[in-house]
Structures are given as C-alpha cells and as structure tokens.
TORKOL-4160 file (C-alpha; in steps of 0.2 Angstrom, whole numbers, padded with zeros to 4 digits, m for minus):
157
<pt num="1" X="m0042" Y="0038" Z="m0075"/>
<pt num="2" X="m0036" Y="0056" Z="m0077"/>
<pt num="3" X="m0018" Y="0059" Z="m0083"/>
<pt num="4" X="m0007" Y="0068" Z="m0070"/>
<pt num="5" X="0002" Y="0084" Z="m0074"/>
<pt num="6" X="0018" Y="0087" Z="m0065"/>
<pt num="7" X="0025" Y="0105" Z="m0066"/>
<pt num="8" X="0042" Y="0111" Z="m0062"/>
<pt num="9" X="0043" Y="0128" Z="m0054"/>
<pt num="10" X="0060" Y="0134" Z="m0049"/>
<pt num="11" X="0067" Y="0116" Z="m0046"/>
<pt num="12" X="0052" Y="0111" Z="m0036"/>
<pt num="13" X="0040" Y="0098" Z="m0043"/>
<pt num="14" X="0022" Y="0104" Z="m0041"/>
<pt num="15" X="0009" Y="0090" Z="m0040"/>
<pt num="16" X="m0010" Y="0091" Z="m0041"/>
<pt num="17" X="m0019" Y="0092" Z="m0024"/>
<pt num="18" X="m0024" Y="0075" Z="m0017"/>
<pt num="19" X="m0037" Y="0070" Z="m0005"/>
<pt num="20" X="m0024" Y="0066" Z="0008"/>
<pt num="21" X="m0009" Y="0056" Z="0011"/>
<pt num="22" X="m0006" Y="0038" Z="0018"/>
<pt num="23" X="0011" Y="0036" Z="0027"/>
<pt num="24" X="0016" Y="0018" Z="0029"/>
<pt num="25" X="0031" Y="0014" Z="0040"/>
<pt num="26" X="0041" Y="m0002" Z="0037"/>
<pt num="27" X="0051" Y="m0005" Z="0053"/>
<pt num="28" X="0069" Y="m0010" Z="0055"/>
<pt num="29" X="0069" Y="m0027" Z="0062"/>
<pt num="30" X="0084" Y="m0035" Z="0071"/>
<pt num="31" X="0083" Y="m0053" Z="0064"/>
<pt num="32" X="0095" Y="m0066" Z="0059"/>
<pt num="33" X="0089" Y="m0066" Z="0041"/>
<pt num="34" X="0080" Y="m0050" Z="0035"/>
<pt num="35" X="0070" Y="m0049" Z="0019"/>
<pt num="36" X="0061" Y="m0034" Z="0013"/>
<pt num="37" X="0042" Y="m0037" Z="0015"/>
<pt num="38" X="0029" Y="m0038" Z="0001"/>
<pt num="39" X="0016" Y="m0024" Z="0005"/>
<pt num="40" X="m0002" Y="m0021" Z="m0001"/>
<pt num="41" X="m0012" Y="m0005" Z="0003"/>
<pt num="42" X="m0030" Y="m0005" Z="m0002"/>
<pt num="43" X="m0047" Y="0004" Z="0002"/>
<pt num="44" X="m0064" Y="m0004" Z="0004"/>
<pt num="45" X="m0081" Y="0004" Z="0008"/>
<pt num="46" X="m0085" Y="0001" Z="0026"/>
<pt num="47" X="m0102" Y="m0006" Z="0022"/>
<pt num="48" X="m0094" Y="m0018" Z="0009"/>
<pt num="49" X="m0090" Y="m0018" Z="m0009"/>
<pt num="50" X="m0076" Y="m0019" Z="m0021"/>
<pt num="51" X="m0058" Y="m0016" Z="m0015"/>
<pt num="52" X="m0047" Y="m0003" Z="m0023"/>
<pt num="53" X="m0029" Y="m0007" Z="m0023"/>
<pt num="54" X="m0018" Y="0009" Z="m0020"/>
<pt num="55" X="0000" Y="0000" Z="m0019"/>
<pt num="56" X="0008" Y="m0017" Z="m0020"/>
<pt num="57" X="0027" Y="m0018" Z="m0016"/>
<pt num="58" X="0034" Y="m0035" Z="m0022"/>
<pt num="59" X="0050" Y="m0042" Z="m0029"/>
<pt num="60" X="0048" Y="m0035" Z="m0047"/>
<pt num="61" X="0065" Y="m0041" Z="m0052"/>
<pt num="62" X="0064" Y="m0059" Z="m0047"/>
<pt num="63" X="0063" Y="m0070" Z="m0063"/>
<pt num="64" X="0065" Y="m0088" Z="m0067"/>
<pt num="65" X="0055" Y="m0102" Z="m0062"/>
<pt num="66" X="0048" Y="m0092" Z="m0046"/>
<pt num="67" X="0045" Y="m0075" Z="m0052"/>
<pt num="68" X="0041" Y="m0062" Z="m0038"/>
<pt num="69" X="0022" Y="m0062" Z="m0042"/>
<pt num="70" X="0022" Y="m0080" Z="m0036"/>
<pt num="71" X="0022" Y="m0075" Z="m0018"/>
<pt num="72" X="0009" Y="m0061" Z="m0019"/>
<pt num="73" X="m0004" Y="m0074" Z="m0013"/>
<pt num="74" X="0006" Y="m0073" Z="0004"/>
<pt num="75" X="m0003" Y="m0056" Z="0006"/>
<pt num="76" X="m0019" Y="m0067" Z="0009"/>
<pt num="77" X="m0032" Y="m0054" Z="0014"/>
<pt num="78" X="m0027" Y="m0043" Z="m0001"/>
<pt num="79" X="m0026" Y="m0058" Z="m0013"/>
<pt num="80" X="m0044" Y="m0063" Z="m0008"/>
<pt num="81" X="m0051" Y="m0045" Z="m0009"/>
<pt num="82" X="m0045" Y="m0043" Z="m0027"/>
<pt num="83" X="m0027" Y="m0045" Z="m0029"/>
<pt num="84" X="m0028" Y="m0062" Z="m0038"/>
<pt num="85" X="m0037" Y="m0053" Z="m0052"/>
<pt num="86" X="m0025" Y="m0039" Z="m0054"/>
<pt num="87" X="m0012" Y="m0041" Z="m0068"/>
<pt num="88" X="0005" Y="m0037" Z="m0063"/>
<pt num="89" X="0014" Y="m0025" Z="m0065"/>
<pt num="90" X="m0001" Y="m0013" Z="m0063"/>
<pt num="91" X="0003" Y="0004" Z="m0069"/>
<pt num="92" X="0003" Y="0017" Z="m0055"/>
<pt num="93" X="0000" Y="0004" Z="m0041"/>
<pt num="94" X="0015" Y="m0009" Z="m0041"/>
<pt num="95" X="0033" Y="m0006" Z="m0037"/>
<pt num="96" X="0048" Y="m0014" Z="m0029"/>
<pt num="97" X="0049" Y="m0019" Z="m0010"/>
<pt num="98" X="0054" Y="m0005" Z="0001"/>
<pt num="99" X="0068" Y="m0004" Z="0014"/>
<pt num="100" X="0064" Y="0001" Z="0032"/>
<pt num="101" X="0058" Y="0019" Z="0032"/>
<pt num="102" X="0042" Y="0029" Z="0030"/>
<pt num="103" X="0033" Y="0030" Z="0013"/>
<pt num="104" X="0019" Y="0041" Z="0007"/>
<pt num="105" X="0005" Y="0036" Z="m0005"/>
<pt num="106" X="m0008" Y="0048" Z="m0010"/>
<pt num="107" X="m0026" Y="0045" Z="m0007"/>
<pt num="108" X="m0036" Y="0045" Z="m0023"/>
<pt num="109" X="m0044" Y="0062" Z="m0026"/>
<pt num="110" X="m0060" Y="0054" Z="m0034"/>
<pt num="111" X="m0066" Y="0045" Z="m0018"/>
<pt num="112" X="m0084" Y="0048" Z="m0015"/>
<pt num="113" X="m0090" Y="0054" Z="0002"/>
<pt num="114" X="m0093" Y="0040" Z="0014"/>
<pt num="115" X="m0085" Y="0028" Z="0027"/>
<pt num="116" X="m0070" Y="0017" Z="0021"/>
<pt num="117" X="m0057" Y="0005" Z="0028"/>
<pt num="118" X="m0039" Y="0007" Z="0024"/>
<pt num="119" X="m0030" Y="m0009" Z="0024"/>
<pt num="120" X="m0011" Y="m0012" Z="0024"/>
<pt num="121" X="m0004" Y="m0030" Z="0024"/>
<pt num="122" X="0014" Y="m0035" Z="0025"/>
<pt num="123" X="0021" Y="m0052" Z="0023"/>
<pt num="124" X="0040" Y="m0056" Z="0024"/>
<pt num="125" X="0050" Y="m0072" Z="0019"/>
<pt num="126" X="0056" Y="m0081" Z="0035"/>
<pt num="127" X="0046" Y="m0068" Z="0044"/>
<pt num="128" X="0028" Y="m0065" Z="0049"/>
<pt num="129" X="0013" Y="m0058" Z="0041"/>
<pt num="130" X="0003" Y="m0043" Z="0048"/>
<pt num="131" X="m0012" Y="m0033" Z="0043"/>
<pt num="132" X="m0017" Y="m0015" Z="0050"/>
<pt num="133" X="m0033" Y="m0007" Z="0047"/>
<pt num="134" X="m0038" Y="0011" Z="0049"/>
<pt num="135" X="m0057" Y="0017" Z="0048"/>
<pt num="136" X="m0059" Y="0033" Z="0037"/>
<pt num="137" X="m0073" Y="0045" Z="0033"/>
<pt num="138" X="m0071" Y="0055" Z="0017"/>
<pt num="139" X="m0070" Y="0070" Z="0016"/>
<pt num="140" X="m0058" Y="0075" Z="0030"/>
<pt num="141" X="m0050" Y="0057" Z="0031"/>
<pt num="142" X="m0039" Y="0056" Z="0046"/>
<pt num="143" X="m0033" Y="0041" Z="0056"/>
<pt num="144" X="m0019" Y="0032" Z="0063"/>
<pt num="145" X="m0015" Y="0014" Z="0069"/>
<pt num="146" X="0001" Y="0004" Z="0072"/>
<pt num="147" X="0007" Y="m0013" Z="0068"/>
<pt num="148" X="0016" Y="m0024" Z="0081"/>
<pt num="149" X="0030" Y="m0032" Z="0071"/>
<pt num="150" X="0030" Y="m0032" Z="0051"/>
<pt num="151" X="0022" Y="m0014" Z="0050"/>
<pt num="152" X="0025" Y="0001" Z="0060"/>
<pt num="153" X="0014" Y="0017" Z="0061"/>
<pt num="154" X="0000" Y="0019" Z="0047"/>
<pt num="155" X="m0006" Y="0037" Z="0046"/>
<pt num="156" X="m0019" Y="0046" Z="0035"/>
<pt num="157" X="m0019" Y="0065" Z="0034"/>
C-alpha cells in the first residue's frame, strides 16, 4: 500500500486524485429505539474472486465482555466474504459507527480495469439488516442504487 501525502494549500487540504467516490447515505429513521448501524463496504470482481473491504463502521469504543467486534458477524454477507479474517481495527478501513447523513469513501486508485460489484451492508441493533449492490465497470465507474430501510442512496461517481 502506498503512503498518502496530504498538502495544505492556503488552508485547503489537497488530497491525491482517486478513481472516484462512493457516497453512502445512512437515513434518519423514526423508531422507538434507534442505534447507529454497523456498516461494511466492499468490492468484489463481478466474475468472482476475493473481496476487498473499503470501510467497516462499528462500535469501536464498546469494551468489556461484549466488545464491538463481537457484533461484526451480524454483517453476514461481508463476514462470509472475508470480514471474519480481517483483524480489527484495520488501519484505513475501520472506524466508528456514523449518525444519519451522507459519507464519502474514495474508490481505490489501484483498481484494475474490469467489472466489479460494490456491496454496502448495514445491520442495526433492534433494527433490520440490508445489503445494497451496485455493478461497476472500471475505468469510468458510475452507478447508483438505494436501500429501502437501513440504507439510503448509494452512489459512485
């Protein structure tokens, strides 16, 4: 993995160019007991092959007898595709759960040309579980799909 260089130019942070951006929307839900969802974002070749985890949001501060990592297996599809072999916290991939809103994740710049499937999965305590898939072709990856409850719009630009 190459190091990332961030430059500050007149108060603006300039980051290296990326292959694109994934926007993940966590919707605001009106429910009696709301818990922020655990979310996993990963890419896999459309023809099959190893999955590449891009982001995992979980309760990083939960400790004690039931640490936050215990519930990562609730992200069932991601867990089976390779999540169980990932050591947490994973540098540059894992982070805390997110409040409702839109969040950007950069697409890796080292993706080889070809067809991929972007997967976004969410699971919430006392809530549901949902997975949204977006087919992509690199270069020029663009796509959009929407969840129906636990996830909102997922967009790749």
